[in-house]
Structure formats: structure tokens, C-alpha cells
ROFI-996706 format. One record per residue (C-alpha): z, y negated, x; residue in one letter. Coordinates in steps of 0.1 Angstrom, whole numbers, plus 2048, in hexadecimal, padded with zeros to 3 digits. Example, Ala and Ser with C-alpha at 12.3 -4.5 7.8 and 13.67 -1.06 7.14 Angstrom:
84E82D87BA 84780B889S 
% end
This chain:
A525C6B16M A3C5E4B15R A52601B0FG A4F612AEET A3C622AD4L A1D60EADDA 9FA611AD4V 9E0615AEEA 9CF62AB07L 9C8614B26V 9A8624B33C 993610B4BA 973613B5FA 95B61AB44G 943601B34A 9545F1B16A 9355F1B01A 92D616B05A 930629AE4Q 941648AF3D 957636B0DA 97C632B0BQ 98660EB06P 9975F9B20T 9B75E7B17G 9CC5EDAF9R 9B15F6AE0R 9AF617ACEA 989617ACFA 96C603ADEP 9625E5AC9P 9405F4AC1V 94F611AACR 94D60AA87P 967623A7BE 98D61EA7CW 99F62AA9CE 9C462BAA2F 9DC62EAC0A A01630AC6V A14630AE7T A39633AEFA A48621B0EY A6D62AB15P A7B612B2EA A9A617B44T AA75FAB58P ABD604B76R AE1606B6BG AD75FEB47G ACF60FB26D AAD61EB1ET A9A60BB03T A7A612AF2T A605FBAE4S A41603ACFA A1E5F8AC9I A05605AAFA 9E05FCAAFV 9C45FFA96A 9A05F6A9ED 9805F5A8AR 9635E6A9CG 96E5C5AABA 98C5C2A93L 9AD5C9AA5H 9CE5CDA94L 9EF5D3AA7E A145D7A9FG A2F5D6AB9R A545E1AB8Y A6D5D7AD3G A535C3AE6Y A625A0AE5E A865ABAE2A A9A5CAADAK A935D4AB5D A7A5B8AB1S A5A5BDA9CR A395ABA9FS A165AFA90A 9F45A1A9BF 9D059FA91A 9B3598AA9G 98E59AAAFW 97F5AAACET 96259BAE2F 9525B0AFDS 9345B2B14G 9285BCB36G 91B5DDB45D 9255E4B68K 93F5C8B65L 94C5CEB42A 9645B7B30W 9785B4B10E 98B597B02L 9A1599AE2T 9B2579AD6P 9CF582ABFI 9E656FAA8V A0557BA96G A2A577A91G A4C587A98G A6A58FA83W A8C59FA88G A9F592AA6P A8157BAAEV A72566A92H A53556AA1A A2F54DA9FF A1D560ABBI 9F9559AC8P 9EC56DAE5G 9CF581AF4F 9C65A2B04E 9AA5A5B1EA 99B5BFB35S 9815C0B50L 9735DFB61S 95C5E6B7DW 955609B89G 97761AB8FR 98A5F9B8EF 9985E6B71D 9AF5CAB68V 9C25C7B47Y 9D85ABB3BT 9E95A1B1AE 9FE582B13A A10572AF6E A22552AF1F A41556ADBV A4A536AC9R A6B53CAB8D A7152CA97H A96527A9DA A98518ABFT A80510ADBH A9951EAF4E A8C540AE9N A67537AEFD A5854EB0AF A37559B19N A3557FB1AY A1A591B2FS A105B4B3AW 9F75B8B56N 9E65D6B67E 9CF5DAB85L 9C25FEB83G 9AD617B96F 99F636B86K 9A6650BA1A 99866DB8DT 98B672B6AE 9AF677B5EH 9C4663B77V 9C863DB78R 9DD62CB93L 9E6607B99G 9FE5EAB98L A0E5DBB79A A215BBB72G A345AFB54Q A46590B48R A5F599B2DT A82593B1ER A835B5B0CA A9F5C2B23Y AB95B4B39G AAC5ACB5CV AAC58AB6CD A8858BB7AR A70579B63D A5258BB73F A555AFB7EQ A3B5C4B91R A365E7B9EG A1F606BA0P A1461CB83F A0163CB7DV 9F0649B5DQ 9E466BB54L 9CC66FB37S 9BD68DB25W 9A7689B07K 9BC674AEFR 9DD675B01V 9E965FB1DT A09662B32L A15646B49G A3163BB60A A38617B6CF A5160EB87W A5A5E9B86F A6E5D8BA2N A6F5F7BB7P A8D5FBBCEG AA05DDBBFS ABF5DCBAAH AA95D0B8EE A905EDB8FQ A835F9B6DV A7261AB65F A5A61AB48V A4A639B3AG A2C63BB23A A21655B0AI A0164CAF6G 9EA65CADEI 9CB64FACCS 9BC65DAACF 
% end
């Protein structure tokens, strides 16, 4: 799930190859930048009638090299780490694709391949990330996780849209959850709110507090 101290500013609608543009997706910096860039975001999640949990993701990027660590993403108190390489292109229709590979430990011991991808055109953007957790202990714990966003940059600092996720990180029965979100960004800080399964007994509120440096 996506609710924790995560790493990323999800800014869309700019050309991914532009030197001074914010990156789309979960990168700390566009892949053309040669220096190290870092980002951290926290996502506290509160299921209806349940306890608040927080997961975390930390990201470091240098050029196309992408390093990422996650806490509480695959399960409560789980840890995972990844390395990847970003490919990008396009101008008016800008895209990025980052294949990643890593592993998990703690409650989940697993080999984890995955990818992160984004596409932006004008004020609109699409972002998706997915991973396949192959548990070393039992295949009953194998699972495909995903997080997806369809966004619209309403103003320079406001992004709205729809999000969907597939997760086992907290106790709801729905494999795939969906709902609206809003993000506010100012310089290197991003605040967000996601409302999954709105109006149902399985609704989940996820906040986001991110910073890049």
C-alpha cells in the first residue's frame, strides 16, 4: 500500500526530458540530471473502523539510476529495497519507464520485480507502479501490488484525479480499491489526500506528506 514515509513528488504535465521540470512518477529528479536527488513522502492510512498505519518510501536518483526503499508497503512493518534504470522520451507526449528489481524482508521474505511508468500530455498525466511479490516461504503469499493515478494539473500548485490500488497492507476485503485524490505542491513540498472506496464500509483515507532535496 502507499501510505507512509515514502519518497516521491508526483508532479505531472511537464516534459520529462526538460532540465528544469519536475519529474513525473516517483522519481526525485528527471533522468537527465547528473547530480544526486532525494525525496521522502509519508502516507498515513486510516481504514474505516480500523487503526491508522503508515508506510514509507525513500528514493535516490542520479541521472537514469533509480534507488528506492519502502517500509510497510507489502505488509505492516515490511521492508523492501529496489534498484532500477529510467528510460524516457517524448516532448508534447512525455513518457518515463523504470524497470526495478529488489527484495523484501521482515514479515515478507520475497524476490520482487516490478516497474514504474508515467505518461503526460499537457495538463493530463497517468502514473502507475506495480510489483510482483514472490514469497520465499509459501506461494500463498504471492501477490501483485499496484498503485495507479490519472491526474489533471488544475493550477500550477494543484493536481486532481482518480487513484486505484491493489494491496494487502491493511485489512480490507477488496483487492482493488479506487477513489478521488487531490495534491498541493509548493517548491519541494507536496501534500496529498486520497479517498478510496468512498461511502462504503471499506473506505480508506490516505494522506501524503512529501519533500524532495
